[in-house]
N, C-alpha and C positions, 0 to 999 in steps of 0.2 A: 355556483358552478362546482361541480363535484368533481373529484379525482379520486382514484383508487390506489393505496400505496400497499405493495406487497412487502411484508417485514420478515426477516429471518433473523434479526438481533445485530447488525451491523452498528458500530458506534456511532456512526453518522446519522442514522436514521432519525432520532430525536430532534435534532438540530434541524434537519431537513422537513422534517413535518411541521415545525414552528415557523419555518421561513415560507412554505406554501400556503400555511393559514395567516401569516401576515400578509401576503399578497391576495388575501381574499378568499381563497380556495376551501371549499368545504371538504376536508380529508376523511375518506374513509379507509380503515386499514384491516388488513388480514394478518393476523398474529399469531396463528397456531404454531408455525415453525419456529418461533421464538423458543417455545417449551417443549416442543415434539420434533426432535431432529430425526426422528423414524418417519416423518410424513410421506407418504408414498407419492408418487406423480399422479396417480387418479384421485387421491383425497385432494392434492393441492388443485386440480383442476377443478372438482367438483366445487370446492370453496371458491374459486375465481367465476366460475361459471353462475352459481346462485349470486353471487355480488352483482356481476355485470348484468343479470337479467331483471334484477330488483332494483337498479339505479341507472341513471343516464350520466355515464361518466365521460368527461372532457377527454381523459387520458388515463392510462394506467402507469404507474411509475415503479421502480425498484433500484435498489443498490446492486450492481454486478448484473450480469445478463442471465436471465431464464428461458431458454428455449420452447417450454412449454408454455409460458405466459405470452411470449411472442406469437405462436402458433394460435393461440385461442383468440388473441386480439384480430389476428388477420382473418380469422373467421368472421369476427363480429364488427370488423372494420373502426376499430378503435385504436387510437395512436398507442403505441406502447414505447415509452422513454425508459431508458436505465443510463446509469452512470457507475462505471468503473472505478473502485478503489484498490483494487487489489491485482497483484500479476505474479503467475501466470492465471488466467482465467479461461480454463480450456473450452467452457461453454461458448466461448466466442467464436469458435471454430465451427460450431454447429451450423447447418445449413439452413436454420431458422434466421440467420443474421440477414438472409436475402429478403424477408418479408418486407412488403411495402409499406405497411403501418408501422414498422418499427424504427425507432431512431437511438442509436447507441452513441452514447458519449463517452470516450476512452480518456484517461488522464495522462497517458504514455504516448509520446509523439512516435514512437518506434511501434508501438501496437497500432495506431492509427495508420501508419503508413503500409502496415503489413494487410489490416483489414479493409481499408477503405474501398479497395477496387472490387471487392464482393458485393458491394450494396451503395455504388457511386451516389453522392449527394444524401445520404440517409444515416452516414456514419461520420464522426466529428472528434475533434480534438478539444477536450475541455479539461485544464488543470484543477487539482484539487484546490480547498480553500479551508477555512477554520471559522469557529464562531468565538470572535473576540469579545463581544458583549459577555457570553457564559463565562469565559476565563477571567474576565475584570471581576466579575462579581465574586465568584469564588476566592481569588487572591485578595481582594479588598476586606472579605470578611474573615480571613484567617486570623486565628488568634497568634499570640506572640509564641506560645508554646509549639504550635503547627509549624511557624515560619522558621523557629530553631530546629524542629525536627527533621523538615525536609531540606535544609540547607547542606549542601554538598561543594566539595571542590570539582570533581568531574563526576558525571552522573550518566548512565545509560539506561534507558527504560525499553525495554523490549525482548523477545524472543531470541534464543539461542539458536533456533532452527533445528536443534538436535530430534525434537519430536515432528518436524516436518521434512526430514531428510529421508527420500527412499532409498538414497544410495546407501546409505548408512545402516538404515534397517534391512535393507537386502544382505549387506556384507555380515550383518549379526548371526545369519541363519544360513547363508549360502556362500558359496566359493565363487569369486571371478578369476580369470585368467591372469597371472602377474602382468600382462601385457596391457590388458585394459586398466589395471590399477594404475599402473605406473603412467599411462595415458592421461586419466583424469588428474591424477597429481600433477603431472606437468602441465595439463592445462589451465588448471586452478592456480598454479605458481605464475604462470604467464599472465593471466588475467588480472591478478592481484597487482600487477606492476601498470595496470593502466585503466585510467578512470576517463569516462566519457565516450568510450567505444566498446561495445562487446563484441569479442572476436569468437566467442565459443561457436556457434552455429557455422561460421566460415571455416573453422578448424577442424570440425568433425570429419572423419572419412566414413564411407560407405559401410567399410566393414565394422567399425565401431557403432555405427547406428544400428545395423542389422544384429550386433551381439546383443545390445541393450533391450532392443526389441524382443528378442527370443528370451532374455532373461526376466525382463519386467514387463510381459507384455500387458497386464490389465491397466497399466498407466498410459498405454496408447490409444485413442479414440478409434471408434470404428469409422473406417475410411468412408463407408457408403453414406454416413450422415455428416460427413464433413465437407468444408468448402474447398479444401486443399489437403494435401498430404502433410500432415502434421508430425512425421517421424523425426526429422531433423531439429523441429522446434522443441518437441517433448524431450529428446536425449538432450539438448544444450539447456534448456531452461528448467523444465520440470525435474529432471534427475540432477544433471552435474551443476546447473546454476543453483539450485536449493542446497546442495553439499556444500558449494563455494560460499554461501551466506553462512554457513556453520563454521566451516574454517576460518573465513576472514574474521568473524566476530571473536572468535576464541584468539585468533593470533594478536589481534588489536587490544583485547582486554588484558592479555597477558603483558604484552609490551609497556602499556600504559601503567599498569599497576607495579612495574618494576621501579617506577621513579616517582609515582604520585598516588595517593588514596583515590579509589574509585568506588562510587555507589552503583550497584547493579540491582536493577529491579526486574525480576523476571519470575516465572513459573517453570522454566526449563531447567532440565537437570544440570547442575553446576559442579559436578564430581570431577571433571576435568580441571577446574579451576581451583581445587581444593589448596594446592601450594602457593596460591598468590596471596601473600601475606598483606598485601595494601588493597586487597579487592573486598570490599564488604558486600556481601549478598542479602537484599533486603527483602526478597519476595516479591509478591505481586503489589501493583499499584492501581488502586481503583481509577478509571479513566476520568470521571467526572468531578471527584473530589481531591484526590491526592496528586494524581499527575499535573495539574495545572501549577500546584505549589511547587512540586520537584523542578518542572521547567523554570519555574520564576526565580525560586531561590538558589538554584545551582550555578555556581561560578562559570562552568562549561556544561553544555548538553551536548551528547554526540548523537550523530545520525550516521547509520552505515547502512546504505542504501542495498537491498538485496540484488544479486545481478539479474535475475530475471526483469526487474525494471530497468529497462535499456537505457531510455532517455529521460523519463518523467521524474517527477518530485513526488516523493511520498508523502503521506499525510503527517508523518512525524515533523518534518519541516515547517509546515504551515502552522501545527499546533505549537511547537516551541515559540516561534516567532510571535504567534498570537498571545502567547503567555508573557511576552517581554523578557524572554529567556536568550542567553547568549547561546548561539549554535554554530559548533563546527561539524561539518557534513562532507563526505566524499563529494568530488565534483560530479556533476550530471550534464548530460548535453544541454537540457532546459534551464538550468540556472540563471546563465546569463539573461535569459530572456525576460525575466521577472524580477532580478535583484542585481544589485551591484556589488560583486564580490570584494570582499575585504571592507566594505561601509555597511552593509545590511546584514551580512553574516559571514563567516569564515570558511574557507572550504580546504581538503588536503587531498592530495594525488598520490600519497603513500603513507606507510606506517611511520617510518621516521619522520618525514614532514608532519604529521599529525602529532607524533610524540613531541617534537620540538615547538610547535606552536600551542600546544597545551602549557608547555612549561612558560612560555612568553606572556599568554593572556592570564594564568594565574598569579603572575608577578605585575602584570600592568593592568590595573584595576579601572583607571579612568578610559583606556581604550577599549577594554571588554565591556563597559558600561556604555559607551557612546555607540558602539556597534548594535548592541542589543536593543537601543532605544528607537535606533533608526530602522532596524528590522520590523520592531513592533509598530511602528508608525506607518510603514510601507504596507504591512498586512492588513493594518485597520483601514487603511484607506482604500486599497485597491483590491485585496484579495479575501474578501467575507463570503459566506455562503449566500446571503443577499444578494450580492453582485453575479455569482455565478449560477444561480437558480434562475434570475433575470434573463440572463444570457441564453440559459438553458430553454427555457420558455419561448424566447425570441426566435432563436434559430428553428426550433420545433416547428411554431407556426409559419413561419417563412418558408420552410420546406414542404408543408403540406399543400396538396391541390386546393386551389381556390375554389 
């Protein structure tokens, strides 16, 4: 039984390929986009067409949604399955989501609630997971030098979103009215006080949406190819939400480093943090070799979910727990569905609460280690890629016409 896996270098791809193979599937891959990021749409379609016409695939799979793959599979009447790992993914608003041979699995329940009416019965919610076996192997084989090297009090691994912030990029070369800048600052300040509910879309005025669409038109999809008007969504999540991610991460790192040593692993520009004397900027962390050691040997791992992920749980949560690390994460709507808060992981609903909890757990090792162990055991038993892919395949084939 053959499947086609279209790759573009998502960090999840190697794990999922291994799981599909473990389940007895012969996995054929298309990998040109991993090294050629300028691959055109026609080149992608040519690669896919040649592969489809020279094999008998049971289905085609990708991480995140590719409208062109969906349309091609519709022509050939081959199921196309995708699983989102990011947000926002603007391709999800393309009319191709309505294709009857497409099955879309989204990790964020808020995403599901928005999209599912556009292809009822073919769009599903599926939370992310992790590869505990991989992490166990890396951690088990680490040298004493590595264990010492990656030990931290508090660590944060991830982007600061300065390079992914269209609002900040726009302001670096253009002007916005003071009223608009004040509106954005106020909205982000209000949102920073609330976790578990995203108020940005509901708070936007038509005037502000029109202004941002006029100023940043290339960010807004062509309405003719969209299943819905996305102006409000783009303004709230693609523009203001991404800027909120940057602002929030900077504020948290500054506040924590006032009191505690913090190790930051990032490739982002950290100039804005240069005066934080307790902040140790470590540069990048290799996903499959260094990251699991950081998670396992840090006393506290931070997760700061970007605001465009409105309800779901980011990959970082699953990976930290799968490495046996102690995690403090911002509260998200879906957390209580999968974890017991305060037993499997710790949460915060504000910067001062996070600051105080870091101080507590840095000085209460037994409590910290107990929570880390329970979180690891829960992920290992319930939230692995093996279990998620089994569910994905089961749901897909139940939804196909008999």
